[in-house]
C-alpha positions in Angstrom: -4.5 -0.1 6.3 -3.7 -1.3 3.1 -6.5 -4.3 2.5 -5.4 -6.8 0.1 -7.5 -10.1 -1.5 -6.1 -13.3 -1.4 -7.8 -15.8 -3.8 -6.2 -19.4 -3.8 -8.2 -23.0 -3.5 -4.9 -24.5 -1.3 -6.2 -23.4 2.7 -2.9 -23.8 3.7 -1.0 -21.1 1.4 -4.1 -19.3 1.3 -3.5 -19.8 5.4 -0.1 -18.7 5.4 -0.2 -15.7 3.2 -2.5 -14.0 5.4 -0.8 -14.8 8.8 2.1 -13.4 7.2 0.2 -9.8 6.1 -1.6 -9.5 8.4 1.3 -9.4 10.4 3.0 -6.8 8.1 -0.4 -4.5 9.2 -2.5 -5.3 6.4 -5.5 -6.3 6.5 -7.0 -9.2 4.2 -9.8 -10.9 2.7 -9.4 -14.3 1.5 -11.3 -16.7 -1.4 -11.2 -19.8 -2.4 -12.3 -19.6 -5.9 -12.2 -16.8 -8.7 -16.2 -16.4 -8.3 -15.9 -15.8 -4.8 -13.3 -13.7 -5.4 -15.1 -11.9 -8.0 -18.2 -11.7 -5.1 -15.9 -10.1 -3.3 -15.0 -7.2 -5.8 -18.6 -6.5 -6.3 -19.4 -5.7 -2.8 -15.2 -3.9 -1.6 -11.9 -2.6 -3.4 -9.3 -3.5 -1.5 -6.2 -2.5 -3.0 -4.5 -4.6 -4.3 -5.0 -8.8 -5.6 -2.4 -11.8 -4.3 -4.2 -14.8 -6.7 -3.0 -18.4 -7.5 -2.6 -18.9 -10.9 -3.8 -22.8 -10.5 -7.2 -23.3 -9.4 -10.2 -25.4 -10.9 -12.9 -23.4 -12.8 -11.3 -19.8 -13.8 -7.8 -20.1 -14.0 -5.8 -17.0 -12.5 -4.9 -16.1 -15.7 -8.7 -15.3 -16.9 -9.4 -13.7 -13.1 -6.9 -10.8 -13.7 -8.3 -10.5 -17.1 -11.3 -10.5 -16.0 -10.6 -8.1 -13.1 -8.6 -5.5 -16.0 -12.1 -5.7 -18.2 -13.1 -3.6 -14.3 -10.8 -1.4 -12.6 -6.8 -1.1 -12.8 -6.7 -3.1 -8.8 -2.8 -4.3 -8.7 -2.6 -8.0 -9.0 0.5 -10.1 -8.1 0.1 -13.7 -9.0 1.3 -16.4 -6.9 2.1 -20.2 -8.6 4.1 -23.0 -8.5 4.6 -22.6 -12.3 8.0 -20.5 -13.0 9.1 -20.9 -16.9 9.6 -17.6 -18.9 6.3 -18.4 -21.0 4.5 -18.8 -17.9 5.6 -15.4 -16.9 5.1 -13.7 -19.9 1.5 -15.4 -20.5 1.0 -13.4 -16.8 2.1 -10.1 -17.1 0.1 -10.4 -20.7 -3.2 -11.1 -18.4 -2.6 -7.8 -16.8 -0.8 -8.8 -13.8 1.4 -6.7 -12.0 4.2 -9.4 -10.5 5.0 -13.0 -10.4 6.3 -14.9 -8.1 6.8 -18.5 -8.1 5.8 -21.2 -5.6 8.0 -22.4 -2.9 8.4 -18.8 -1.9 9.8 -17.0 0.6 7.4 -15.0 2.7 9.5 -12.2 3.4 10.3 -11.9 -0.9 6.2 -12.1 -1.0 6.1 -9.1 1.3 8.9 -6.7 -0.6 7.1 -7.1 -3.8 3.4 -6.3 -2.6 5.2 -3.1 -0.8 6.7 -2.6 -4.2 3.5 -2.8 -5.7 1.9 -0.6 -2.8 4.6 1.9 -3.3 3.9 2.7 -7.3 0.3 3.0 -7.1 0.1 4.8 -3.0 2.7 7.0 -3.5 1.0 10.9 -4.7 1.7 12.0 -8.2 -0.5 15.2 -7.7 1.7 18.2 -7.6 -1.2 19.9 -5.3 -2.0 18.1 -2.3 -4.5 20.0 0.3 -5.0 18.6 3.5 -7.8 21.1 6.0 -5.5 23.8 6.2 -2.3 22.1 4.2 -1.7 23.2 1.2 1.5 21.3 0.1 3.2 21.6 -3.6 5.4 19.5 -4.5 6.5 20.9 -7.6 8.2 24.2 -5.0 8.4 22.1 -1.6 6.4 24.5 0.0 3.6 24.2 2.0 1.4 26.4 2.6 -0.7 26.8 6.3 -3.3 29.6 6.8 -1.5 32.1 4.8 2.1 31.1 5.9 4.5 29.3 4.3 6.0 26.4 6.1 9.3 24.6 4.3 10.4 21.5 6.4 13.9 19.1 4.9 13.6 16.6 2.2 12.7 13.7 4.4 9.9 15.9 6.5 8.3 17.0 3.3 7.9 13.8 1.5 6.9 12.0 4.8 4.1 14.5 5.6 3.2 14.3 1.3 2.2 10.6 1.8 0.2 10.5 5.1 -1.6 13.9 3.7 -2.5 12.4 0.6 -4.5 10.2 2.2 -6.2 11.5 5.3 -7.7 9.2 7.8 -5.9 6.5 6.2 -3.0 4.1 8.6 0.5 3.6 6.6 2.4 0.8 7.7 5.9 2.0 9.2 7.9 -0.5 6.8 5.9 1.7 4.1 6.7 5.2 5.1 10.3 3.8 5.5 10.6 2.3 1.8 8.6 5.0 0.1 10.8 8.2 1.8 14.3 6.5 2.4 13.9 3.7 -0.3 13.6 0.2 -0.1 17.3 -1.1 0.9 16.8 1.6 3.4 19.0 -0.3 6.6 18.8 1.9 9.4 16.0 1.7 12.3 12.0 2.7 12.7 13.1 5.1 15.6 14.9 7.3 12.3 11.3 7.6 11.6 9.7 8.1 14.6 12.0 11.6 15.4 11.0 12.9 11.9 7.5 12.6 13.1 8.0 14.1 15.9 9.0 17.0 14.0 6.9 17.7 12.1 4.4 17.8 14.5 6.3 20.4 16.6 6.1 22.3 13.0 2.7 21.7 12.4 1.8 22.3 16.5 0.0 26.0 15.9 -3.2 23.8 13.7 -2.9 20.7 15.8 -6.8 21.9 16.4 -7.0 20.5 12.7 -4.8 18.4 11.8 -2.6 15.6 13.5 -0.5 12.7 13.0 -1.9 9.4 15.1 0.5 7.1 16.0 -1.7 3.2 15.2 0.3 1.4 17.9 2.4 -1.7 16.3 1.1 -0.6 12.7 2.3 3.4 11.7 0.5 6.7 11.3 -2.2 8.2 9.9 -2.9 12.0 9.3 -6.4 13.1 10.5 -8.0 16.3 10.1 -10.3 17.2 12.7 -13.7 19.7 12.3 -14.3 22.1 14.3 
């Protein structure tokens, strides 16, 4: 499950953003100031941050710059200032995206998913997960010295899950990464592909299992014998 840090001095915006993120299956950590956010970042490592620009004390631009000095944590700026100069200032500070208030929650979720897709999509050529060795160049999967060839969508799904064993991936994230951002089909397609992958990995089901996380999505788990 992805963890997102939300920072805003407006409690109503903080609550609104948190509610919509949690409905999508994201875990949230909330802070009402830059200082509080920095204290949180010393203790935990979220997958991305959503920052308000106009905060008392350290503003969102300066907080983004501060974060950039310490890590490559993806940052989305949320602000009422939407001029080109304001956007340029945000990107120069190191932000990954920029959403102007008032905003549609659905647009915010699209942009969050797009950032996480860029960050989380596996880019290594070889992925090893227990008895699985996945070669993203040759599109081959080696299972106990046996080569397994999967259709492209099944291969991409398994690659995503195997790249982060134990991590829960939301249905929306998987659909957008494998079928594309503009996919208009239903989730049954994803369910069918997961079922087929499970069947093909049945010989190692005592070592690798794809688990359904009810109401959220799927994760690949490695079983220690």
